[in-house]
C-alpha positions as CSV (number, residue, x, y, z in Angstrom):
1,M,0.1,0.0,-0.1
2,A,1.5,3.4,-1.0
3,H,1.4,6.3,1.4
4,R,-2.4,6.5,1.6
5,M,-4.7,8.7,3.6
6,R,-8.3,9.6,3.9
7,D,-8.1,13.3,2.8
8,G,-7.1,14.4,6.1
9,A,-5.2,12.8,8.9
10,A,-3.8,16.3,10.0
11,D,-3.0,18.8,7.4
12,H,0.6,18.2,7.1
13,Q,-0.6,14.6,7.0
14,H,-1.5,15.1,3.3
15,S,1.3,14.0,0.9
16,I,3.8,15.5,-1.4
17,R,7.3,14.6,-2.4
18,G,11.2,15.1,-3.1
19,A,12.6,18.4,-4.4
20,S,14.7,20.3,-6.8
21,L,14.9,23.7,-8.3
22,V,13.9,24.4,-11.9
23,R,16.2,26.2,-14.3
24,Q,15.1,29.4,-15.8
25,P,14.8,28.9,-19.4
26,D,16.8,32.0,-20.5
27,M,19.6,31.5,-17.9
28,A,20.7,27.9,-18.7
29,E,24.4,28.8,-19.0
30,S,24.6,30.8,-15.8
31,V,22.9,28.2,-13.9
32,R,25.4,25.5,-15.2
33,S,28.4,27.8,-14.3
34,N,27.1,28.7,-10.8
35,P,27.2,25.8,-8.2
36,E,25.1,28.0,-5.7
37,M,22.2,28.1,-8.2
38,R,22.4,24.5,-8.8
39,R,22.3,23.0,-5.3
40,Y,21.1,24.4,-2.1
41,K,19.3,23.1,0.9
42,V,15.6,23.9,0.9
43,M,14.3,21.3,3.3
44,A,16.0,18.7,5.3
45,V,17.8,17.2,2.3
46,E,20.0,18.7,-0.5
47,I,18.4,18.9,-3.8
48,A,19.6,19.2,-7.2
49,S,18.4,22.0,-9.4
50,E,16.9,20.9,-12.8
51,R,15.1,18.5,-14.7
52,A,13.9,18.8,-18.3
53,I,10.2,18.0,-17.2
54,D,10.2,21.1,-15.1
55,R,11.1,23.4,-17.8
56,R,8.7,21.6,-20.2
57,I,5.8,21.9,-17.9
58,Y,6.5,25.6,-17.0
59,I,7.0,26.9,-20.6
60,E,4.2,24.7,-22.2
61,E,1.6,24.4,-19.6
62,L,1.9,27.0,-16.9
63,A,3.5,30.1,-18.4
64,P,0.8,30.9,-20.9
65,W,-1.8,31.0,-17.8
66,L,0.3,32.8,-15.2
67,P,-0.1,36.4,-14.7
68,A,3.0,38.7,-14.5
69,R,2.6,39.1,-10.8
70,I,1.7,36.5,-8.3
71,I,0.9,36.6,-4.6
72,D,1.5,33.4,-2.7
73,C,-0.7,33.5,0.5
74,H,0.6,30.4,2.2
75,V,4.4,30.1,2.8
76,H,6.3,28.9,5.7
77,V,9.7,30.5,6.4
78,G,12.1,29.7,9.1
79,L,15.3,28.1,10.1
80,K,16.0,24.4,11.3
81,E,17.5,25.8,14.4
82,F,14.0,26.8,15.5
83,W,13.1,23.2,15.9
84,G,13.6,20.9,18.7
85,P,13.7,17.2,18.6
86,V,10.9,15.3,16.6
87,S,10.1,11.9,18.1
88,P,9.7,9.0,15.9
89,E,6.1,8.8,16.8
90,R,5.5,12.3,15.8
91,A,7.2,11.9,12.5
92,R,5.1,8.7,11.7
93,S,1.9,10.6,12.5
94,I,2.8,13.9,10.7
95,W,4.9,13.1,7.7
96,A,5.8,16.7,6.9
97,L,7.8,16.9,10.2
98,E,10.5,14.9,8.4
99,V,10.4,16.8,5.1
100,A,10.2,20.7,5.6
101,Q,11.9,22.0,8.5
102,E,13.9,24.8,6.9
103,N,13.1,27.6,4.3
104,S,15.1,30.7,4.7
105,W,14.1,34.0,3.1
106,E,17.1,33.5,0.8
107,D,15.9,30.0,0.0
108,F,12.3,31.3,-0.9
109,R,13.5,34.0,-3.0
110,R,15.8,31.6,-4.9
111,T,12.8,29.2,-5.4
112,C,10.7,31.7,-6.7
113,S,13.0,33.1,-9.3
114,S,13.7,29.5,-10.3
115,L,10.2,28.2,-10.4
116,F,8.7,31.4,-11.8
117,P,11.3,33.0,-14.0
118,E,8.9,35.2,-15.8
119,Q,6.8,36.4,-12.7
120,R,7.3,38.7,-9.7
121,V,6.1,36.7,-6.6
122,S,5.0,38.5,-3.4
123,V,4.2,36.6,-0.2
124,I,2.1,36.1,2.9
125,A,4.6,34.4,5.2
126,F,4.5,32.7,8.5
127,A,6.3,30.3,10.7
128,S,6.2,26.7,10.7
129,V,3.6,25.7,13.4
130,A,4.2,22.6,15.4
131,R,4.8,21.7,19.1
132,E,8.6,21.2,18.5
133,V,9.1,24.7,17.1
134,D,10.3,27.9,19.1
135,I,7.5,29.9,17.7
136,E,8.7,33.1,19.5
137,S,12.0,32.9,17.6
138,A,10.4,31.8,14.4
139,N,7.9,34.9,14.5
140,E,10.7,37.3,15.1
141,Y,12.4,35.7,11.9
142,V,9.3,36.4,10.0
143,R,9.1,39.9,11.2
144,A,12.7,40.6,10.2
145,G,12.2,39.2,6.8
146,V,9.1,41.1,6.2
147,A,10.9,44.4,7.1
148,D,13.3,43.5,4.1
149,P,12.0,45.1,0.9
150,A,13.8,42.4,-1.0
151,N,11.4,39.8,0.2
152,D,8.3,41.7,-0.9
153,A,6.3,40.1,1.9
154,V,3.6,40.5,4.6
155,G,3.6,38.4,7.7
156,L,1.0,36.5,9.8
157,F,1.8,36.0,13.5
158,A,1.9,32.3,14.7
159,T,0.1,31.8,17.9
160,R,-0.2,29.4,20.7
161,P,-3.6,29.2,22.4
162,E,-2.2,29.8,25.9
163,W,-0.8,33.3,24.9
164,D,-2.3,36.4,26.1
165,A,-4.3,38.3,23.6
166,G,-2.1,41.3,24.1
167,L,0.7,39.6,22.2
168,I,-1.5,39.5,19.2
169,R,-2.3,43.3,19.5
170,D,1.4,43.9,19.8
171,A,2.1,41.8,16.8
172,M,-0.4,43.8,14.8
173,L,1.0,47.1,15.9
174,Q,4.5,45.9,14.9
175,G,3.2,45.3,11.3
176,F,1.9,41.7,11.2
177,K,-1.2,41.6,9.0
178,G,-3.0,38.7,10.9
179,I,-2.5,35.5,12.6
180,K,-1.8,31.7,12.0
181,P,-3.0,29.4,14.7
182,Y,-2.8,25.5,14.3
183,P,-4.6,22.5,15.7
184,D,-1.5,20.7,16.7
185,L,-0.9,23.5,19.2
186,A,-3.9,22.7,21.2
187,M,-1.7,19.9,22.5
188,K,-4.5,17.2,22.0
189,D,-3.6,13.9,20.3
190,T,-6.8,13.8,18.5
191,L,-8.3,15.3,15.2
192,E,-11.6,15.9,16.9
193,T,-10.8,19.2,18.5
194,S,-12.7,22.5,18.3
195,I,-11.5,25.5,16.5
196,Y,-11.6,27.4,19.8
197,D,-9.3,24.8,21.3
198,F,-6.4,26.3,19.4
199,L,-8.0,29.7,18.6
200,P,-9.4,31.3,21.6
201,R,-12.1,33.9,21.5
202,E,-9.9,36.5,23.1
203,H,-7.4,36.1,20.2
204,L,-10.3,36.5,17.6
205,A,-11.5,39.7,19.4
206,A,-7.9,41.1,19.3
207,L,-7.6,40.3,15.7
208,D,-11.1,41.8,14.9
209,E,-9.9,45.2,16.4
210,F,-7.3,45.4,13.6
211,G,-9.3,44.0,10.9
212,G,-6.7,41.2,10.4
213,I,-6.3,38.0,8.5
214,L,-7.0,34.6,9.9
215,M,-5.2,31.7,8.2
216,L,-7.4,28.9,9.5
217,H,-6.4,25.0,9.2
218,L,-9.6,23.3,9.9
219,P,-9.6,20.5,12.5
220,R,-11.7,17.3,12.8
221,S,-11.6,14.4,10.4
222,G,-14.6,15.7,8.4
223,R,-12.7,19.0,7.6
224,L,-14.8,21.4,5.5
225,A,-17.9,19.2,5.6
226,D,-17.9,18.7,9.4
227,P,-21.1,20.2,10.8
228,D,-19.1,21.6,13.9
229,N,-16.5,23.2,11.8
230,V,-19.2,24.7,9.6
231,R,-21.0,26.0,12.5
232,E,-17.8,27.4,14.1
233,V,-16.5,29.3,11.0
234,L,-19.9,30.8,10.5
235,E,-20.1,31.8,14.1
236,I,-16.5,33.4,13.9
237,S,-17.7,35.3,10.7
238,D,-20.7,36.6,12.4
239,T,-19.1,37.5,15.7
240,Y,-15.8,39.0,14.4
241,P,-17.1,40.6,11.1
242,D,-13.7,42.6,10.6
243,V,-11.6,39.4,10.5
244,T,-10.9,38.0,7.0
245,I,-10.9,34.2,7.2
246,I,-8.8,32.2,4.8
247,L,-9.5,28.4,5.0
248,A,-6.3,26.7,4.1
249,H,-6.1,24.0,1.5
250,V,-9.7,24.6,0.4
251,G,-10.8,23.9,3.9
252,R,-8.8,20.5,3.7
253,A,-11.4,19.3,1.1
254,Y,-9.0,17.0,-0.6
255,G,-11.8,14.9,-2.1
256,L,-14.8,16.1,-4.2
257,T,-17.4,14.7,-1.7
258,T,-16.1,16.9,1.1
259,A,-16.0,19.9,-1.2
260,K,-19.5,19.3,-2.4
261,R,-20.9,19.2,1.2
262,G,-18.8,21.9,2.6
263,L,-18.5,24.7,0.2
264,P,-22.3,25.6,-0.3
265,H,-22.4,26.7,3.3
266,F,-20.1,29.7,2.5
267,I,-21.5,30.9,-0.8
268,D,-22.7,34.2,0.7
269,R,-19.9,34.7,3.2
270,E,-17.8,37.4,1.6
271,S,-15.3,37.5,4.4
272,V,-14.5,33.7,3.9
273,Y,-11.8,33.0,1.5
274,F,-10.2,29.6,0.4
275,D,-6.6,29.0,-0.5
276,I,-5.6,26.2,-2.8
277,S,-2.3,25.3,-1.2
278,A,-1.0,21.7,-1.3
279,N,-4.4,20.6,-2.8
280,L,-3.8,18.8,-6.1
281,N,-7.4,17.7,-6.9
282,A,-8.7,19.4,-10.1
283,D,-12.3,18.3,-9.4
284,V,-12.2,20.1,-6.0
285,F,-10.9,23.3,-7.7
286,Q,-13.6,22.9,-10.3
287,C,-16.3,22.5,-7.6
288,A,-14.9,25.7,-5.8
289,L,-14.8,27.7,-9.0
290,E,-18.6,26.8,-9.6
291,T,-19.7,27.0,-6.1
292,I,-17.7,30.0,-4.7
293,G,-16.4,31.6,-7.8
294,P,-13.0,32.7,-8.7
295,G,-13.4,35.9,-6.5
296,R,-12.7,34.2,-3.3
297,L,-10.0,31.6,-4.1
298,L,-6.4,32.5,-3.3
299,Y,-3.2,31.0,-4.6
300,G,-1.0,29.5,-1.9
301,S,1.9,27.1,-2.3
302,D,2.6,25.7,1.2
303,L,6.3,26.0,0.4
304,P,8.8,24.5,1.2
305,V,6.7,21.2,1.4
306,T,5.4,21.4,-2.4
307,L,9.0,21.2,-3.5
308,M,8.7,17.6,-3.2
309,R,8.5,15.7,-6.4
310,G,5.8,13.2,-7.1
311,V,2.1,12.6,-8.0
312,R,-1.1,12.2,-5.9
313,E,-3.7,9.9,-7.0
314,H,-7.2,10.3,-5.8
315,F,-9.8,7.6,-4.9
316,G,-13.0,9.2,-3.6
317,E,-12.2,10.6,-0.2
318,H,-8.8,9.0,-0.1
319,Y,-5.7,9.8,-1.8
320,V,-2.2,8.2,-2.4
321,N,1.0,10.1,-2.5
322,Y,4.0,9.0,-4.5
323,T,7.5,10.5,-4.4
324,D,11.2,9.9,-5.0
325,G,12.3,11.6,-1.8
326,P,14.5,9.8,0.6
327,Y,12.0,9.8,3.6
328,S,11.5,7.0,6.1
329,W,7.8,6.7,5.2
330,N,8.5,6.5,1.5
331,T,8.6,2.7,1.3
332,H,6.1,2.2,-1.8
333,R,7.5,3.7,-5.0
334,K,6.5,3.6,-8.7
335,S,8.9,2.5,-11.5
336,A,12.2,4.4,-12.0
337,E,10.8,5.4,-15.3
338,E,7.8,6.9,-13.8
339,E,9.8,8.7,-11.1
340,A,12.1,10.3,-13.6
341,N,9.1,12.3,-14.9
342,Y,8.2,13.6,-11.4
343,T,7.9,17.3,-11.2
344,Y,7.1,19.5,-8.2
345,Y,4.0,18.9,-6.3
346,L,3.6,22.7,-6.7
347,Y,3.7,22.4,-10.4
348,E,1.1,19.6,-10.1
349,Q,-1.1,21.8,-8.1
350,L,-0.9,24.6,-10.7
351,R,-1.7,22.0,-13.5
352,S,-4.8,20.9,-11.6
353,L,-5.8,24.6,-11.3
354,V,-5.4,25.4,-14.9
355,S,-7.3,22.1,-15.7
356,A,-10.2,23.2,-13.5
357,I,-10.3,26.7,-15.1
358,K,-10.4,25.1,-18.6
359,K,-13.2,22.8,-17.4
360,T,-15.4,25.5,-16.1
361,G,-15.0,27.6,-19.4
362,L,-13.2,30.4,-17.5
363,G,-10.1,32.1,-19.0
364,R,-7.0,33.6,-17.9
365,D,-8.7,36.3,-16.1
366,A,-9.8,33.6,-13.5
367,C,-6.2,32.6,-13.1
368,D,-5.1,36.2,-12.5
369,R,-7.8,36.6,-9.9
370,V,-6.8,33.5,-8.1
371,L,-3.0,34.0,-8.3
372,Y,-2.9,37.8,-7.9
373,S,-5.6,40.2,-7.7
374,N,-7.9,38.7,-5.1
375,C,-5.0,38.6,-2.5
376,A,-3.8,41.9,-3.7
377,R,-7.1,43.4,-2.7
378,L,-7.0,41.8,0.8
379,I,-3.4,43.1,1.7
380,G,-3.8,46.5,0.0
381,R,-1.6,46.0,-3.0
């Protein structure tokens, strides 16, 4: 059995695979002659920089659809030194803990110039959020990077539920645009946790005072279709009307049934957006475009995780992730011939988006809205 999951487990318990950087089509010679451009450490492993398959996909399939400017609303930045030890049990239960512990600002800039050589990429960035992370240090790293114009970034403040709401007010005054709570920080070894277990109402009240952004990763195994999740998100929307809610990973609707059950509840909720990060299901994207429309979908990459190479195969509400990455859990592989044609999960995500836009009969304008103008409006660009 390959690395198979019901579209959920936790959210960094979806799956993605091994990594490398794509060469800029017009810079082949400089890439060849510059070792620093050819190899660098993006995640926990060193990665080589180019495959012909990446160039072909970018030039033939993606570039004709991509706008000149992109805003990536879902990127983790940070250094490995912010991480404490990860136990084998935790690594088995949350596969991404083994994969993506580091993504410096420099790494991110190189990644963007390599994967999107014809685009200018801005970013909403935040720390990695896990129990093992020194979140205070990680938040400071985000804040310092946002202050550097070279990063073209805004930041979200990662939170722990036990923190005083005053810390959120201080963070917003320091320039953060919102917050990033996470279910894992509720310190409950179960998926069946309330949003309020990791996002206290006091934090929401503080965020509402500033009209901030809430990047929300839904808990519970039912994800976007779970009645309690739906009720709590609608309650947050009603009670804190100045908060803009972004439901990460299309609300963790990795299967079409979950999307069909969950999305209709939010048709008229103008303050609720959905990012498409680390979701590779074209059917889900098509459902979101048809149900919510392109005006409230946001491009997010979930970098550095989606630098992994591989494919995701969907079976109803389940999916299987394949990769060529050297991870302890990667014990079921496809043939060497198939793996040779693996590209980044991020490129596969964008291929799925383009496919969905085509199926709905929409054009490049929809792609521009998802990848740039919707988020530009949110952050005042």
